[in-house]
C-alpha positions as CSV (number, residue, x, y, z in Angstrom):
1,M,141.5,116.3,5.8
2,L,139.9,113.3,4.7
3,K,142.6,111.1,6.6
4,G,141.7,112.9,9.9
5,T,138.1,112.6,9.2
6,L,138.3,108.9,8.8
7,S,140.4,108.6,11.8
8,A,137.9,110.3,13.9
9,L,135.2,108.3,12.6
10,A,137.2,105.1,13.3
11,V,137.8,106.1,16.8
12,G,134.1,107.0,17.3
13,A,133.1,103.6,15.8
14,V,135.3,101.9,18.2
15,A,133.9,103.9,21.0
16,L,130.5,102.9,19.9
17,T,131.3,99.2,19.5
18,A,132.7,99.3,23.1
19,F,129.6,100.9,24.3
20,S,127.4,98.5,22.6
21,A,129.4,95.5,23.9
22,A,129.1,96.5,27.6
23,P,126.0,98.5,28.2
24,A,125.5,100.3,31.4
25,R,123.8,97.8,33.8
26,A,120.5,99.0,35.3
27,E,121.0,99.6,38.9
28,V,118.4,97.6,41.1
29,K,117.1,100.1,43.8
30,E,114.0,98.1,44.9
31,L,112.6,94.4,45.1
32,K,109.2,93.6,46.2
33,I,108.6,90.3,48.1
34,G,105.1,88.9,48.3
35,Y,104.5,86.1,51.2
36,M,102.0,84.6,53.6
37,K,102.0,86.8,56.9
38,N,103.5,84.4,59.3
39,P,106.3,84.8,61.8
40,I,108.8,82.4,60.3
41,L,108.3,84.0,56.8
42,E,109.0,87.5,58.6
43,A,112.1,86.3,60.1
44,S,113.4,84.9,56.9
45,V,112.5,88.2,55.2
46,S,114.2,90.2,58.0
47,I,117.6,88.2,57.1
48,M,117.0,89.1,53.6
49,D,116.3,92.7,54.4
50,K,119.7,92.9,56.3
51,W,121.6,92.0,53.0
52,A,119.3,94.1,51.0
53,T,120.1,97.2,52.9
54,K,123.9,96.5,52.7
55,K,123.4,96.6,48.9
56,G,121.4,99.7,49.0
57,I,118.3,98.0,47.7
58,K,114.8,98.6,49.4
59,L,113.0,95.5,50.0
60,V,109.3,96.1,49.6
61,K,107.4,93.7,51.9
62,I,103.9,92.7,51.0
63,P,102.4,90.2,53.3
64,M,99.1,88.4,52.6
65,A,96.7,86.2,54.3
66,Y,97.1,82.5,53.6
67,S,93.5,82.0,52.3
68,I,94.1,84.5,49.4
69,F,97.8,84.1,48.7
70,Q,97.8,81.3,46.1
71,E,94.9,82.4,44.0
72,K,96.4,86.1,44.0
73,V,99.9,85.0,43.1
74,T,98.7,82.4,40.7
75,A,97.0,85.2,38.6
76,T,100.0,87.3,38.7
77,L,102.3,84.4,37.5
78,T,100.1,83.3,34.6
79,S,99.6,86.9,33.3
80,G,103.3,87.4,33.2
81,N,103.0,90.5,35.4
82,D,106.1,91.2,37.4
83,Q,104.3,92.5,40.5
84,F,106.7,90.6,42.9
85,D,110.3,89.9,42.3
86,I,110.4,87.2,45.1
87,I,107.4,85.1,46.2
88,W,106.7,82.5,49.1
89,H,106.9,79.1,47.3
90,N,105.1,76.3,48.9
91,D,105.4,72.5,48.1
92,D,101.4,72.5,47.6
93,W,101.6,74.5,44.5
94,G,105.1,73.5,43.4
95,Q,104.2,71.9,40.2
96,L,101.2,74.2,39.5
97,W,103.8,77.2,39.3
98,I,106.7,75.2,37.7
99,K,106.1,77.0,34.2
100,W,106.3,80.4,35.7
101,V,109.1,80.6,38.0
102,A,112.9,80.7,37.8
103,R,115.4,77.8,38.5
104,M,117.4,78.5,41.4
105,D,120.2,76.0,41.3
106,D,122.9,78.6,40.8
107,V,121.9,80.3,44.3
108,P,124.7,80.2,46.9
109,G,124.0,77.6,49.6
110,M,121.7,75.3,47.7
111,D,124.5,72.6,48.0
112,R,124.0,72.6,51.9
113,V,120.2,72.0,52.0
114,A,118.3,68.8,52.5
115,K,117.1,67.3,49.1
116,H,114.2,65.3,50.2
117,P,111.8,68.2,50.7
118,L,112.7,69.8,47.4
119,D,111.0,67.0,45.6
120,A,107.8,69.3,44.8
121,F,110.0,71.9,43.0
122,Y,112.1,69.9,40.4
123,D,111.0,70.2,36.7
124,E,111.7,67.5,34.1
125,D,115.3,68.5,33.7
126,G,116.1,68.0,37.4
127,K,116.2,71.9,38.0
128,V,114.8,73.2,41.1
129,S,112.5,76.2,41.4
130,A,112.7,77.2,45.1
131,V,115.1,78.2,47.6
132,P,114.1,76.8,51.2
133,A,113.1,79.2,53.8
134,A,112.4,77.0,56.5
135,H,111.5,73.5,57.2
136,T,107.8,72.9,57.9
137,V,107.1,69.9,60.0
138,G,104.0,68.6,61.7
139,T,104.6,68.7,65.3
140,F,102.4,67.3,68.2
141,F,102.4,70.0,70.9
142,Y,101.4,69.3,74.5
143,R,100.9,71.1,77.8
144,T,103.7,70.4,80.0
145,D,101.7,71.8,83.0
146,L,99.0,69.2,82.4
147,V,101.0,66.0,81.4
148,K,104.4,64.7,82.0
149,P,106.5,63.5,78.9
150,E,105.8,59.8,79.6
151,E,102.0,60.6,80.0
152,V,102.0,62.2,76.5
153,P,99.5,60.1,74.3
154,T,101.2,57.6,71.8
155,T,97.9,56.2,70.3
156,W,94.6,57.6,69.3
157,D,92.9,55.7,72.0
158,E,95.4,57.4,74.5
159,L,94.6,60.7,73.0
160,V,91.0,60.2,73.7
161,K,91.6,59.0,77.2
162,V,93.8,61.6,78.4
163,G,91.9,64.5,76.7
164,Q,88.7,63.2,78.3
165,R,90.5,62.9,82.0
166,L,91.7,66.5,81.7
167,Q,88.4,67.8,80.5
168,K,86.7,65.8,83.3
169,E,89.3,67.3,85.8
170,G,88.3,70.9,84.7
171,K,91.9,71.7,83.5
172,V,90.9,72.2,79.8
173,K,87.7,72.7,77.7
174,W,89.0,70.5,74.8
175,G,91.4,67.5,74.8
176,Y,92.6,68.3,71.2
177,V,92.0,71.2,68.8
178,G,93.5,71.5,65.2
179,G,92.7,73.1,61.9
180,M,90.3,71.0,59.7
181,A,88.9,73.5,57.2
182,M,90.2,73.3,53.4
183,N,94.1,74.1,53.4
184,N,94.3,73.0,57.1
185,T,93.6,69.5,56.9
186,W,97.2,68.5,57.8
187,F,96.3,69.3,61.2
188,S,93.5,66.9,61.9
189,L,92.6,64.4,58.9
190,W,95.9,64.0,57.3
191,W,98.2,63.4,60.2
192,T,95.8,60.8,61.3
193,M,95.6,59.4,57.9
194,W,99.2,58.9,57.5
195,G,99.6,57.9,61.1
196,N,97.3,55.0,60.1
197,K,99.4,53.8,57.1
198,C,96.7,55.4,54.8
199,D,96.7,58.2,52.1
200,I,94.6,59.7,49.3
201,F,95.3,57.6,46.4
202,K,96.6,54.3,45.7
203,P,99.4,53.1,45.8
204,L,99.5,54.3,49.3
205,W,102.4,56.7,50.0
206,E,103.3,56.8,46.4
207,R,104.4,60.1,45.0
208,D,105.8,59.0,41.7
209,N,103.1,60.6,39.3
210,K,103.8,58.0,36.5
211,K,103.0,55.2,39.0
212,L,99.8,57.0,40.2
213,A,98.8,57.6,36.8
214,A,99.3,54.1,35.8
215,A,97.0,52.9,38.8
216,G,94.4,55.4,37.2
217,W,94.7,58.0,39.9
218,T,92.5,55.7,42.0
219,P,91.4,57.2,45.4
220,A,91.9,55.3,48.6
221,L,88.6,56.6,50.3
222,T,87.1,53.1,50.4
223,E,90.2,51.5,52.0
224,P,89.6,50.2,55.7
225,C,92.3,52.5,57.0
226,T,90.4,55.7,55.5
227,K,87.1,54.5,57.3
228,E,89.1,54.2,60.5
229,Y,90.6,57.6,60.7
230,V,87.1,59.4,59.5
231,E,85.5,57.4,62.4
232,F,88.1,58.5,64.9
233,W,87.3,62.1,64.0
234,W,83.7,61.6,63.9
235,D,83.8,60.2,67.4
236,A,86.2,62.9,68.6
237,L,83.8,65.6,67.5
238,H,80.5,63.9,68.5
239,T,80.9,61.1,70.7
240,H,83.9,61.6,72.9
241,K,83.8,65.3,72.4
242,I,87.5,66.0,72.8
243,S,87.2,68.3,70.0
244,P,84.5,71.1,69.3
245,E,82.1,70.1,66.5
246,A,82.9,73.6,65.1
247,M,86.4,72.3,64.3
248,T,85.2,71.3,60.7
249,T,85.4,75.1,60.0
250,Y,88.7,76.0,61.9
251,T,91.9,77.1,60.1
252,R,95.1,76.7,62.0
253,D,94.9,80.3,63.3
254,E,91.4,79.5,65.2
255,A,92.9,76.1,66.5
256,N,96.1,78.0,67.6
257,A,94.1,80.8,69.3
258,I,92.3,78.1,71.4
259,F,95.4,76.3,72.3
260,M,97.2,79.7,73.4
261,A,94.4,80.6,75.4
262,G,94.9,77.3,77.4
263,D,91.6,75.9,76.5
264,A,93.0,72.6,74.8
265,A,95.6,70.2,76.0
266,F,97.0,69.2,72.6
267,T,97.3,70.3,69.2
268,L,99.3,69.5,66.0
269,V,100.6,72.1,63.8
270,D,103.7,73.2,62.0
271,S,106.8,73.7,64.5
272,T,107.0,77.3,62.9
273,H,104.2,78.2,65.5
274,F,106.4,77.2,68.5
275,G,107.5,80.9,68.8
276,D,103.9,82.1,69.2
277,F,103.1,79.5,71.7
278,N,105.9,80.6,73.9
279,N,105.4,84.3,73.4
280,P,103.9,85.6,76.9
281,K,102.5,88.8,74.8
282,K,100.5,86.3,72.8
283,S,100.0,83.1,74.6
284,R,98.6,82.2,78.1
285,I,100.6,78.9,78.1
286,A,104.1,80.4,77.4
287,G,106.9,78.3,78.8
288,K,104.6,75.4,79.1
289,V,104.6,73.7,75.7
290,G,106.5,70.5,74.7
291,M,107.0,68.5,71.5
292,A,106.3,64.8,71.2
293,P,105.9,62.3,68.4
294,Q,102.5,62.1,66.7
295,P,100.0,59.7,68.1
296,M,99.6,56.4,66.1
297,G,96.5,54.8,64.4
298,P,95.8,51.1,64.9
299,R,97.6,50.1,61.8
300,S,100.9,51.8,63.0
301,D,103.8,50.4,64.9
302,K,106.0,53.7,65.0
303,P,105.1,57.3,64.7
304,F,104.8,59.1,61.3
305,A,106.3,62.5,60.6
306,W,106.5,64.8,57.5
307,N,109.3,67.2,56.8
308,E,108.7,69.6,54.0
309,I,110.0,73.2,53.3
310,W,108.6,76.6,52.8
311,G,110.5,78.4,50.0
312,W,111.1,81.4,48.0
313,G,110.7,81.7,44.2
314,I,111.2,84.1,41.6
315,P,108.7,84.7,38.8
316,K,110.2,84.4,35.3
317,G,108.5,87.5,34.3
318,V,111.0,89.6,36.5
319,P,113.6,91.4,34.4
320,A,117.2,89.9,34.5
321,E,118.8,92.5,36.6
322,R,116.3,92.1,39.3
323,Q,116.3,88.4,39.1
324,K,120.1,88.5,39.7
325,A,119.8,90.7,42.6
326,A,116.9,88.6,44.1
327,K,119.1,85.5,43.9
328,E,121.9,87.3,45.5
329,I,120.0,88.3,48.4
330,L,118.3,84.6,48.7
331,G,121.7,83.4,48.6
332,A,122.9,85.6,51.4
333,M,119.9,84.4,53.4
334,L,120.6,80.8,52.7
335,T,124.3,81.3,53.9
336,D,123.7,83.3,57.0
337,V,123.9,80.6,59.5
338,E,123.8,83.1,62.6
339,G,120.7,84.7,61.3
340,Q,119.0,81.2,60.6
341,M,119.9,80.2,64.2
342,K,118.2,83.3,65.5
343,M,115.2,82.7,63.2
344,W,114.8,79.2,65.0
345,E,115.2,80.9,68.5
346,E,112.6,83.5,67.9
347,T,110.0,81.5,65.8
348,G,110.6,77.7,66.1
349,G,111.1,77.4,62.4
350,P,113.9,74.8,61.7
351,P,116.4,76.8,59.5
352,P,116.9,75.5,55.7
353,S,120.8,75.1,56.1
354,L,122.3,71.9,57.3
355,D,125.1,74.0,58.7
356,A,122.7,75.9,61.0
357,W,121.2,72.4,61.9
358,A,124.5,71.1,63.1
359,A,125.3,74.0,65.1
360,L,121.8,74.0,66.7
361,E,122.0,70.4,67.6
362,K,125.1,70.9,69.6
363,K,123.7,73.9,71.8
364,D,119.8,73.9,71.9
365,P,117.9,71.3,73.9
366,V,114.7,72.4,72.2
367,F,116.0,71.7,68.8
368,A,117.0,68.2,70.1
369,Q,113.3,67.9,71.3
370,L,111.9,68.7,67.9
371,K,114.5,66.4,66.4
372,N,113.0,63.5,68.6
373,A,109.6,64.6,67.9
374,V,109.9,64.9,64.0
375,F,113.3,64.3,62.4
376,D,113.9,60.9,64.1
377,Q,110.5,59.7,63.1
378,N,109.4,57.8,60.0
379,V,109.2,60.2,57.3
380,G,107.1,57.8,55.1
381,T,106.0,60.0,52.5
382,H,105.3,63.6,51.4
383,S,102.5,65.6,53.0
384,A,101.2,66.5,49.5
385,Y,101.1,65.3,46.0
386,Y,103.0,67.0,43.4
387,F,101.1,67.6,40.1
388,P,99.3,70.5,38.8
389,A,95.7,69.3,39.8
390,W,96.8,68.9,43.4
391,P,95.0,72.1,44.7
392,A,91.7,70.9,43.1
393,V,92.1,67.4,44.4
394,H,92.8,68.9,48.0
395,K,89.6,70.9,47.5
396,A,87.5,67.9,46.4
397,Y,88.8,65.9,49.3
398,S,88.1,68.6,51.8
399,D,84.5,68.8,50.7
400,V,84.0,65.1,50.8
401,M,85.3,64.7,54.4
402,I,83.7,67.8,56.0
403,G,80.4,66.8,54.6
404,I,80.7,63.4,56.0
405,L,81.8,64.5,59.5
406,K,78.8,66.8,59.5
407,G,76.5,63.8,58.8
408,K,75.6,60.6,60.6
409,R,78.1,58.1,61.7
410,E,76.1,55.3,59.9
411,D,76.6,57.3,56.7
412,I,80.5,57.4,56.7
413,A,81.1,54.4,54.4
414,K,78.3,55.7,51.8
415,G,80.0,59.2,51.9
416,L,83.5,57.8,51.2
417,E,82.0,55.7,48.4
418,A,80.5,58.8,46.8
419,G,83.6,60.9,47.3
420,M,85.5,58.6,45.1
421,D,84.3,60.0,41.9
422,K,84.7,63.4,43.0
423,V,88.5,63.1,44.0
424,H,89.0,61.0,40.8
425,Q,87.6,63.8,38.5
426,A,89.6,66.4,40.4
427,A,93.0,64.4,39.9
428,N,92.2,64.1,36.1
429,A,91.0,67.6,35.5
430,G,93.4,69.3,32.9
431,Q,95.4,66.1,32.2
């Protein structure tokens, strides 16, 4: 009797031990993904959704406006909330979020992506916090019904002359239109800044934080190259009038709307908007849009370009099983070459996989045009700085520049001098 009881207890103990050693895994039924409402991100989400469906997982999509995205998601991350399982992860805030997002080195396909654009997402141990969704590259767009390829401006002076000619001929209302408001400076001030061999901090074009700190985070606002590109925009808005004075308030959306309405000859924005420009349901200039290298400033002898990525991240607060499922789906997206090629064809967003690039180069003349406009040009530096205070610097810089462009031309130098301290203080905030 006792022996039998002990045997039964032993069997039960073994069973209990086995159960404890291999607990039943929680089945993931749903993943929430938060992102900026944008065609390229929607296309990337669609690739993921295809794989999520195969696994029986519902992908809950939460698109948001760009203007609120960073603030909302930052608040979620810092609170430890697991409101999102996957989030859009941009290089601008790569270092700002580094403490609160998971590492992605183990995601399938990460060995087949370009390494340079990932610089913003590495931690001190060399681990990366983002899976690329698409390359985001500043692309100079022009109207093929207004200018031939050989007539596309290659310098700022040519941009002014061609723009004014087209305005005088009554073919367009504006020569150039682009975003200029905070978080849209790439499409006006910044492409001309880099295209004039200039930058925000000294040493120019440096992105090593240790070297920038050693130089005292010294702004380059009083450098001659800065004064030149600010004067170019002041004249474009107020003297040459190739751009609307109200452009100081434009986001990329307002600028894109003007370009798609046929009211401007040129714009510069991410290539990811090429799909909208050529969508006859959205654009009056569909089928009449070409891509070319960025016009150069007086200090440059070859066009500048930038090549960054939009990525996907996973908050650290997400439970392990959901993190695992999220990584599997991100890996499926990253290795789906056909899906990425379709994404390019529908949106103009260069895909993240180098395997997809190789396939597109062989078959797509439009991709070849983009390659000439951007990837074959001088990628001299990154289009942002990668330290936690960068968003504050961006805001301080924008406030200084917009204030100057709304003022008098003779006050430009004085405004730049006054802005030195504001940008410097923003760079040192919290350090």
